[in-house]
GUPA-458176 format. One record per residue (C-alpha): z, x, y; residue number from 1. Coordinates in steps of 0.5 Angstrom, whole numbers. Example, Ala and Ser with C-alpha at 12.3 -4.5 7.8 and 13.67 -1.06 7.14 Angstrom:
! GUPA-458176
- 16 / 25 / -9 / 1 $
- 14 / 27 / -2 / 2 $
***
This chain:
! GUPA-458176
- -269 / -62 / -119 / 1 $
- -276 / -62 / -123 / 2 $
- -280 / -65 / -118 / 3 $
- -277 / -61 / -113 / 4 $
- -279 / -54 / -117 / 5 $
- -286 / -57 / -118 / 6 $
- -287 / -58 / -111 / 7 $
- -285 / -51 / -110 / 8 $
- -289 / -48 / -115 / 9 $
- -295 / -52 / -113 / 10 $
- -294 / -50 / -106 / 11 $
- -294 / -42 / -108 / 12 $
- -300 / -42 / -112 / 13 $
- -305 / -47 / -108 / 14 $
- -307 / -41 / -104 / 15 $
- -309 / -37 / -111 / 16 $
- -313 / -43 / -113 / 17 $
- -321 / -43 / -114 / 18 $
- -323 / -49 / -112 / 19 $
- -328 / -52 / -116 / 20 $
- -335 / -52 / -113 / 21 $
- -334 / -47 / -109 / 22 $
- -338 / -40 / -108 / 23 $
- -333 / -34 / -109 / 24 $
- -334 / -28 / -105 / 25 $
- -328 / -24 / -109 / 26 $
- -328 / -18 / -104 / 27 $
- -328 / -23 / -98 / 28 $
- -324 / -29 / -100 / 29 $
- -318 / -26 / -104 / 30 $
- -314 / -20 / -102 / 31 $
- -311 / -16 / -107 / 32 $
- -305 / -14 / -103 / 33 $
- -303 / -21 / -101 / 34 $
- -296 / -23 / -102 / 35 $
- -295 / -29 / -98 / 36 $
- -288 / -29 / -95 / 37 $
- -285 / -26 / -101 / 38 $
- -280 / -20 / -101 / 39 $
- -280 / -15 / -106 / 40 $
- -272 / -15 / -106 / 41 $
- -273 / -22 / -108 / 42 $
- -277 / -21 / -114 / 43 $
- -273 / -20 / -120 / 44 $
- -269 / -27 / -118 / 45 $
- -276 / -30 / -117 / 46 $
- -279 / -28 / -124 / 47 $
- -272 / -29 / -127 / 48 $
- -273 / -36 / -125 / 49 $
- -280 / -37 / -127 / 50 $
- -278 / -34 / -134 / 51 $
- -272 / -39 / -135 / 52 $
- -277 / -45 / -133 / 53 $
- -282 / -42 / -138 / 54 $
- -277 / -41 / -144 / 55 $
- -274 / -49 / -143 / 56 $
- -281 / -52 / -143 / 57 $
- -284 / -48 / -148 / 58 $
- -278 / -50 / -153 / 59 $
- -280 / -57 / -151 / 60 $
- -287 / -56 / -152 / 61 $
- -286 / -54 / -159 / 62 $
- -281 / -59 / -161 / 63 $
- -286 / -64 / -159 / 64 $
- -292 / -61 / -163 / 65 $
- -297 / -65 / -159 / 66 $
- -300 / -60 / -153 / 67 $
- -302 / -53 / -153 / 68 $
- -303 / -48 / -148 / 69 $
- -309 / -43 / -148 / 70 $
- -308 / -37 / -142 / 71 $
- -313 / -33 / -141 / 72 $
- -312 / -26 / -137 / 73 $
- -318 / -23 / -134 / 74 $
- -318 / -16 / -130 / 75 $
- -321 / -10 / -129 / 76 $
- -318 / -4 / -132 / 77 $
- -311 / -2 / -130 / 78 $
- -311 / -9 / -127 / 79 $
- -304 / -10 / -130 / 80 $
- -305 / -15 / -136 / 81 $
- -300 / -12 / -141 / 82 $
- -295 / -11 / -136 / 83 $
- -296 / -19 / -134 / 84 $
- -295 / -21 / -141 / 85 $
- -289 / -17 / -142 / 86 $
- -285 / -19 / -137 / 87 $
- -287 / -26 / -136 / 88 $
- -286 / -28 / -143 / 89 $
- -280 / -24 / -144 / 90 $
- -275 / -30 / -144 / 91 $
- -280 / -34 / -149 / 92 $
- -279 / -35 / -157 / 93 $
- -284 / -30 / -160 / 94 $
- -285 / -35 / -166 / 95 $
- -288 / -40 / -161 / 96 $
- -293 / -35 / -157 / 97 $
- -299 / -31 / -160 / 98 $
- -303 / -26 / -156 / 99 $
- -310 / -24 / -158 / 100 $
- -313 / -18 / -155 / 101 $
- -321 / -18 / -156 / 102 $
- -325 / -11 / -157 / 103 $
- -331 / -9 / -160 / 104 $
- -334 / -15 / -164 / 105 $
- -334 / -14 / -172 / 106 $
- -340 / -15 / -176 / 107 $
- -338 / -21 / -178 / 108 $
- -336 / -23 / -171 / 109 $
- -344 / -21 / -169 / 110 $
- -346 / -26 / -175 / 111 $
- -343 / -32 / -171 / 112 $
- -344 / -35 / -164 / 113 $
- -341 / -31 / -158 / 114 $
- -335 / -36 / -158 / 115 $
- -334 / -36 / -165 / 116 $
- -328 / -31 / -165 / 117 $
- -325 / -34 / -159 / 118 $
- -325 / -41 / -162 / 119 $
- -321 / -38 / -168 / 120 $
- -315 / -35 / -164 / 121 $
- -314 / -42 / -160 / 122 $
- -307 / -44 / -161 / 123 $
- -304 / -49 / -165 / 124 $
- -300 / -55 / -162 / 125 $
- -294 / -53 / -160 / 126 $
- -296 / -46 / -158 / 127 $
- -298 / -42 / -152 / 128 $
- -304 / -37 / -154 / 129 $
- -305 / -31 / -149 / 130 $
- -312 / -28 / -149 / 131 $
- -311 / -21 / -146 / 132 $
- -319 / -21 / -144 / 133 $
- -322 / -27 / -147 / 134 $
- -329 / -30 / -148 / 135 $
- -330 / -29 / -140 / 136 $
- -332 / -22 / -143 / 137 $
- -339 / -25 / -145 / 138 $
- -341 / -26 / -138 / 139 $
- -338 / -20 / -135 / 140 $
- -338 / -13 / -140 / 141 $
- -344 / -16 / -143 / 142 $
- -347 / -18 / -137 / 143 $
- -346 / -11 / -134 / 144 $
- -348 / -8 / -140 / 145 $
- -354 / -11 / -143 / 146 $
- -354 / -7 / -149 / 147 $
- -348 / -11 / -151 / 148 $
- -353 / -17 / -151 / 149 $
- -358 / -13 / -156 / 150 $
- -352 / -13 / -161 / 151 $
- -351 / -20 / -161 / 152 $
- -359 / -21 / -164 / 153 $
- -360 / -27 / -160 / 154 $
- -367 / -31 / -161 / 155 $
- -372 / -28 / -156 / 156 $
- -373 / -35 / -153 / 157 $
- -366 / -35 / -152 / 158 $
- -365 / -29 / -148 / 159 $
- -369 / -31 / -141 / 160 $
- -366 / -30 / -134 / 161 $
- -363 / -36 / -135 / 162 $
- -358 / -34 / -140 / 163 $
- -352 / -33 / -136 / 164 $
- -352 / -40 / -133 / 165 $
- -353 / -43 / -140 / 166 $
- -347 / -39 / -142 / 167 $
- -343 / -41 / -136 / 168 $
- -345 / -48 / -138 / 169 $
- -343 / -48 / -145 / 170 $
- -336 / -44 / -143 / 171 $
- -335 / -50 / -139 / 172 $
- -336 / -55 / -144 / 173 $
- -332 / -51 / -149 / 174 $
- -326 / -51 / -145 / 175 $
- -327 / -59 / -143 / 176 $
- -327 / -60 / -151 / 177 $
- -320 / -56 / -151 / 178 $
- -317 / -60 / -145 / 179 $
- -320 / -67 / -148 / 180 $
- -316 / -65 / -154 / 181 $
- -309 / -63 / -151 / 182 $
- -310 / -56 / -150 / 183 $
- -309 / -54 / -143 / 184 $
- -313 / -48 / -141 / 185 $
- -310 / -43 / -136 / 186 $
- -314 / -38 / -133 / 187 $
- -312 / -32 / -129 / 188 $
- -316 / -27 / -125 / 189 $
- -311 / -21 / -123 / 190 $
- -315 / -18 / -117 / 191 $
- -314 / -11 / -116 / 192 $
- -317 / -6 / -111 / 193 $
- -321 / 0 / -112 / 194 $
- -316 / 4 / -109 / 195 $
- -310 / 2 / -112 / 196 $
- -314 / 3 / -119 / 197 $
- -315 / 10 / -117 / 198 $
- -308 / 11 / -116 / 199 $
- -306 / 8 / -123 / 200 $
- -311 / 12 / -126 / 201 $
- -308 / 18 / -123 / 202 $
- -301 / 17 / -125 / 203 $
- -304 / 16 / -132 / 204 $
- -307 / 23 / -131 / 205 $
- -301 / 26 / -128 / 206 $
- -296 / 23 / -133 / 207 $
- -296 / 26 / -140 / 208 $
- -293 / 20 / -143 / 209 $
- -298 / 15 / -140 / 210 $
- -304 / 20 / -142 / 211 $
- -305 / 15 / -148 / 212 $
- -307 / 10 / -143 / 213 $
- -313 / 13 / -140 / 214 $
- -320 / 14 / -143 / 215 $
- -326 / 17 / -140 / 216 $
- -329 / 11 / -141 / 217 $
- -325 / 8 / -135 / 218 $
- -328 / 13 / -130 / 219 $
- -335 / 10 / -133 / 220 $
- -333 / 3 / -132 / 221 $
- -331 / 5 / -125 / 222 $
- -338 / 7 / -123 / 223 $
- -340 / 0 / -124 / 224 $
- -335 / -3 / -119 / 225 $
- -340 / -7 / -115 / 226 $
- -343 / -9 / -121 / 227 $
- -337 / -12 / -124 / 228 $
- -335 / -15 / -117 / 229 $
- -341 / -19 / -117 / 230 $
- -340 / -21 / -124 / 231 $
- -333 / -23 / -123 / 232 $
- -335 / -27 / -116 / 233 $
- -340 / -31 / -120 / 234 $
- -336 / -32 / -126 / 235 $
- -330 / -35 / -121 / 236 $
- -336 / -39 / -118 / 237 $
- -339 / -42 / -124 / 238 $
- -333 / -44 / -128 / 239 $
- -327 / -46 / -124 / 240 $
- -327 / -53 / -126 / 241 $
- -323 / -59 / -125 / 242 $
- -320 / -59 / -132 / 243 $
- -319 / -51 / -132 / 244 $
- -319 / -48 / -125 / 245 $
- -319 / -40 / -124 / 246 $
- -313 / -37 / -120 / 247 $
- -314 / -30 / -117 / 248 $
- -307 / -27 / -117 / 249 $
- -307 / -21 / -112 / 250 $
- -305 / -15 / -117 / 251 $
- -304 / -9 / -113 / 252 $
- -297 / -11 / -113 / 253 $
- -294 / -11 / -119 / 254 $
- -288 / -15 / -118 / 255 $
- -292 / -21 / -114 / 256 $
- -297 / -21 / -120 / 257 $
- -292 / -22 / -125 / 258 $
- -289 / -28 / -121 / 259 $
- -295 / -31 / -119 / 260 $
- -297 / -31 / -127 / 261 $
- -290 / -34 / -129 / 262 $
- -291 / -39 / -123 / 263 $
- -298 / -42 / -125 / 264 $
- -296 / -42 / -133 / 265 $
- -289 / -46 / -131 / 266 $
- -293 / -51 / -127 / 267 $
- -298 / -52 / -132 / 268 $
- -292 / -53 / -137 / 269 $
- -289 / -58 / -132 / 270 $
- -295 / -62 / -131 / 271 $
- -295 / -63 / -138 / 272 $
- -288 / -65 / -139 / 273 $
- -287 / -64 / -146 / 274 $
- -280 / -68 / -148 / 275 $
- -276 / -67 / -154 / 276 $
- -278 / -73 / -160 / 277 $
- -273 / -78 / -160 / 278 $
- -271 / -81 / -167 / 279 $
- -271 / -89 / -169 / 280 $
- -265 / -93 / -171 / 281 $
- -266 / -91 / -178 / 282 $
- -266 / -84 / -177 / 283 $
- -260 / -85 / -173 / 284 $
- -257 / -88 / -178 / 285 $
- -258 / -83 / -183 / 286 $
- -255 / -78 / -178 / 287 $
- -249 / -82 / -177 / 288 $
- -248 / -82 / -185 / 289 $
- -249 / -74 / -185 / 290 $
- -244 / -73 / -180 / 291 $
- -239 / -78 / -183 / 292 $
- -240 / -74 / -190 / 293 $
- -239 / -67 / -186 / 294 $
- -233 / -69 / -183 / 295 $
- -230 / -71 / -189 / 296 $
- -231 / -64 / -192 / 297 $
- -227 / -61 / -186 / 298 $
- -221 / -56 / -189 / 299 $
- -214 / -58 / -188 / 300 $
- -212 / -56 / -181 / 301 $
- -219 / -55 / -179 / 302 $
- -223 / -60 / -173 / 303 $
- -227 / -65 / -176 / 304 $
- -233 / -63 / -171 / 305 $
- -231 / -56 / -170 / 306 $
- -237 / -56 / -165 / 307 $
- -235 / -62 / -161 / 308 $
- -228 / -59 / -161 / 309 $
- -230 / -52 / -158 / 310 $
- -236 / -54 / -153 / 311 $
- -234 / -56 / -146 / 312 $
- -240 / -60 / -145 / 313 $
- -240 / -64 / -152 / 314 $
- -233 / -66 / -150 / 315 $
- -236 / -69 / -143 / 316 $
- -241 / -73 / -147 / 317 $
- -236 / -76 / -152 / 318 $
***
């Protein structure tokens, strides 16, 4: 069953994967309204299946305590990152998931190299960490707004025209370091069209309960749409690697974006295939002794093992 599910997930997410070494033109190569052969009326059931898979494999990931997973979510404003996190992670144990959002760097963060604050938030083994925006801001926002680079106080000799190529190389190396140490890096770009962004901005303006989501800065950033598209395209081209590929998930349809993100994360966990730890013979002997002691403590008239007596699956095993 697991193999069949894995093949189905692989087939579904293959068109979304950025092949390492390819040159991406975001507008040409990826349609924000793509939905394959899926239908919205089937979306709730499909998402629930993905959420259930995530819950199962997250429990195994935590129990094994060997691997960790870092999910990087990138999108332009109104791309749906928050909603994707909320829906996709709805069924997992919150103790095993940590979400980090990165705002304007603090004075302390600016006193370190640009990857330092992200490295501080990498998940531990057995955990899923989510970067709501990520270290890729350092080749996106910082590139579109070079005044942010000034605040990083780099030595003059390190600010030449090759800085972005160097950062791509450094990010790839850092992600390779993480994967070599047992931390899978999952990178999802939620691809929103210009018109759908306008529609979502208008909704935030029209509905009083959504006014708080809108900022005047959103309009200023929208004016740089073409600059961001160019930066996104180069980022995807330069940093989709065999060890940490990018997935471009169409985001104009929220239901599809959520299914796509769930499928990509579930497929990653299934590839890791974490297992519940098994106990050795000495531990089994201790478990048998504990069982015997607890059974002797049963009150008169009570089942020696009330769980086994009342649980159909346990009775089948016995």
